[in-house]
N, C-alpha and C positions, 0 to 999 in steps of 0.2 A: 504494500500500500504506500503510495507516495505522500509527500508532506501535505499537499493540497487536500487529499482525501482525509488525512488525519485531522487537519484543521476543521474540516466540514463535519466530522463525525459527531461532535457534541451537539451541534444544531440538529442533526438528523435524529439523534437519540432523544432530544428534548421534546420534539413534536409528539411522538407516541406517549411520552410521560405526561405531557400537558393534557392531552386528550383523555388519558386514563383518569387523571385527578380532577379534570375540569367538571364543574366550575369551582374555583377556589375562593370566589367572593360573590357578593350579590350581583344579580343580573339586572340590566336595564331593558325594559320592553318599551321601545319607542313607538308611540302612536302618532303618525304625522298629521293628525287632525285634532281639533279642539275636543274637550270633554263633552260627553252627552250623546254622541251619535252611536250607531250600531257597532262600528269598529272599536270604539272605546269600551262599550259594554262587553263585547266579546273578549277583548284582551283582559279586562278585569275579572271576568269569569274564569279565564284560563290560568291567570297568574298564580293563584293559590295551589292549584293542582300541579302546575309545572314546578313550583317551589318544593312541594312534597317529593316529587319524582327526582329532582336534580339536587336536592339537599342544600339549596341556597335560596334566600329571599329573591323574589322577582318583583321589581318595582316598576310600575307603569309610569311612563313619562310622556305627557302630551306635548308635542312640538308642532303645532298647527301652522298653516300659512302656505300661500302660493300653491294651492291644489295638492298639498302633500309633499312638495319638493323640499321644503325646509327641513322637516323631520327626516326625510329620506337621506338628504345630504349629511345630516348629523350622524346617522347610522353608518353610512358608507364611509365616512371619514373618521369614525371613532377610533379604530386601531387598538382597542383595549381588550378585545376578546371577551368582553363581558356585556356586549350590546346585541340585542336582537331587534327586529323591525316587523311590525304588523302592517300589512299593506292591503289596499283594496284594488279593485279593477283599475283604478286611476294609475296604478304603477305601470300598466301596459299602455295607457293612453298618453301619459305625460311626455314620452319621447317625441310624439308628433305635435302635442299641444304647446310644448315649450321648446322652441328650436335650440336654445342654449341652456341645457340643464346644468345645474351646479355640481353634478356628480355624473359618473359613468355608470349606467345601469349594469354593466358587466362587473362592477365592484360588489354587487350583491348577488347572492345565490339562493335558490329555493331550498327551503327546509321542510315545511309541512303545509298541506292545504288545510283550511279550517272550515269555511262554510260559504254558502250562497244565500243571499237575501233577495228573493225574487222582487222584480218590479211588476206592477199590475197596470194594465191599461184601464183607466177609469174615466167616467164622464159624470157630470151632475145628474142627479136623479130625474130632473125635468127634461133632460136632453132627448131629442128625437132619435139620436143615434143609439141603437140597441145591440149592435154587434160589430165585429171587425170589418165585415164586408160593408156594413152600412157606413162606417167611418171612411173607408176607401172610396166608396161611391160619392159621399158628400164632398170629400176633398177633390175628387175629379170633376164634380159638377161645379165647384166654386174654388178654383185654384187660388191659393194664398189667403183665402177667407176663413178657413178653419185654423184655429190657434191651438198650440199645445204649450203648457207651462213647464218650467223646469226649475231645479234648485240652483241653477247657474250654468254658464257656458262650460262645456266639457265634462259635466257630471254624467253619471250613468243614466240619469233621467233624461237629460238632453240627448245623449248619444242614442238611447233607445228610440227617441222620436226621429232623429236624423236617419238612423238605419231604416226605420219604418218608411219614411218618405222615399228613400232611395230604393228600397225593395219593392214598394208598391207603385213607384214612379208617379208620385203625387207631390204637390207643393202645399205645405202647411206652414204657418207662420210661428216661429219659435219666440216665446215670451220668457226670458230669463228673469229669475228672482234671486234675491240673496238668501237662499235657504228654502227648504221644503215648506216650512210653516206658512209664509206669506203666499207661496204659490198655491197651496191647498186652500187657503182662505179665499183667494180670487176664483178658484175653480168652484168651490162651494157656492159662491155668490153668482156664478154664471158669467163672470167677466172673461173667462177663457173657456175653450170648448172641451179640452181633454188634457190628460196628463199620464205619463208613464211612471207612476209614482212607486216608491218603495212600499212593500207590504206593511212595514213597520208603522208608517204614518198614515197610510190609507185605510187599513183594516178597521179602525174605530168608526170611520165615516161610512164604510160599507155596512158595518153592523147596524149603524143607526138608520140606514136607509137614505142617507143624504148623497151618497155616491153609488153609481151603478158600475160594477166591474164587468169588463168585456172579455178579458183574457189575461193570461200570464205571459210575460216576455220570455220566460226561461225555456230551455231545451225540453225539460220535463215539467209536468204539471206541478204547481205549488202544493206542498204537503198540506198547507192550511186550507186549500181550496181544491180538493181532489176532483170535484165535478166540473171545475172551470177549465175550459180548453186553453191550450197555449195559442199564441198568435199564429204560429205555423199551422196548428190544427184548424184554426178558425178562419183561414182564408189566405194566409201569406206563407206558403211553403218555404222552408229554408231560413226563415227569420228566427234569430235567437239572441237574447241578451241575458247573460248569467252574471249578475253582479257578485263577484267572488272576493273572498278575504283569505289571506294566507300569511304564514310566518316566513320571513327571510333572515339571512345573516350576512355580515360582511364576508367577502370571499376568503379573507385570511384566517377565519376560524377553522381549525382543523376538521377534516371530514368526520373523524370519530366523535368529535364534540357536536357537530351538526346532527349526527345520527342520534345522539342522546336527546337532543331537543326534539327531533322528529318523533322519536318514540314517546317522549313525554306528552307532546301535543296530541298525537294519535290516541294514546291511552286516555287522555282527558276527554277526547271527543267520543270515546266509547262509553264513558260514564253516564249512567242513566240520569242522575241528578243534573249534570251539566247539560245534557241534551235537552232535558225538560226546560231548563232556563233559556237555552238558545231558542227553543221553539216559541218561548214567550215573546221574543223580539222578532220572530219570523225567520230566524236563521236555520238553514238546513245543512247538516254536516256533509262535507265533501268526502268522496272516496279517493283512494290512491295515496301516494307518498311524495317524496321529494322529486323523484324522476318525472312522475306524471305532472306535477306542478310546474316543473321547469318547461316541459313541452307546452303546457297551457299558456304560460307567460309568453313564450316565443310566438305561439299562434295568435294570441290575443294582441300582441304588439303589432303584428302584421295587419290583422283585421281592423283594429281601431285606427291604426295609422292611415289606412286607406280611407276610412269613413271621415276622419278629421280633415284630411287633405281635400277630398272630393267635395265635402260640404263647406269648406273654407272656414272651419271652426277656429276661433281664437280664444285664448284664455281671457278671463275677466281682468 
């Protein structure tokens, strides 16, 4: 063995040792959005179970702003091997939405899929539109006159509408709001025609009868509404928007350590109590592991990059 190999040997031996003993200190779970949303709730439900499995406290840290890019940058640049990142579908959208990201997406790697929170296509109860086909027909009869609300440019709610327009070859007017709350308020008042809203915020208004639900945007039927067709089933084949959430890690975290996190997250998602709490916010556990999540991120980055560019979507 030459001198260069001997010098490198301690570093090579240190990595397996680090992974075996990891984590040696509390972990940061960065949520790149403000407190109170579905992603924050899911992370806080996972944190205690992960702490028990990994033997160290897991502290949730909200670093919101710029569509999730501020918190994502903090995780990508952490370099401390004690930071993990919870992301949403926005992680695959942002490379197209923000031409100059403050981080390289390749600096983060997939660790574990967590959940999907379906979006639902809803209209006010008084609307004459009663199904997906009726919405398409109305939009074709009155180009640009049918409006759809969203929680802001580039959100999954906006992208669901943009993909709907592109897939159905119709023109509808997008009305962005600063959050789902004011968008729902105007939808309930009839000031906008429709919305591809999260099941979390739309479910109470569906239950009260103030909103009519037409379809789920997801690939499979929403578990909370098993009799509700998907948009694809209801008249727009091939359409699917699955707002997903997942755990990532900086690429310099050793593979064996990432496998520990993956196992901890997947075990938590098999726990009946956690699944029940997830169902309470409309979150449906995802299948698969790190490899399938990595493939999903790559495919979604291509898909939403195309939608963003073709629709000319810009960040707020």
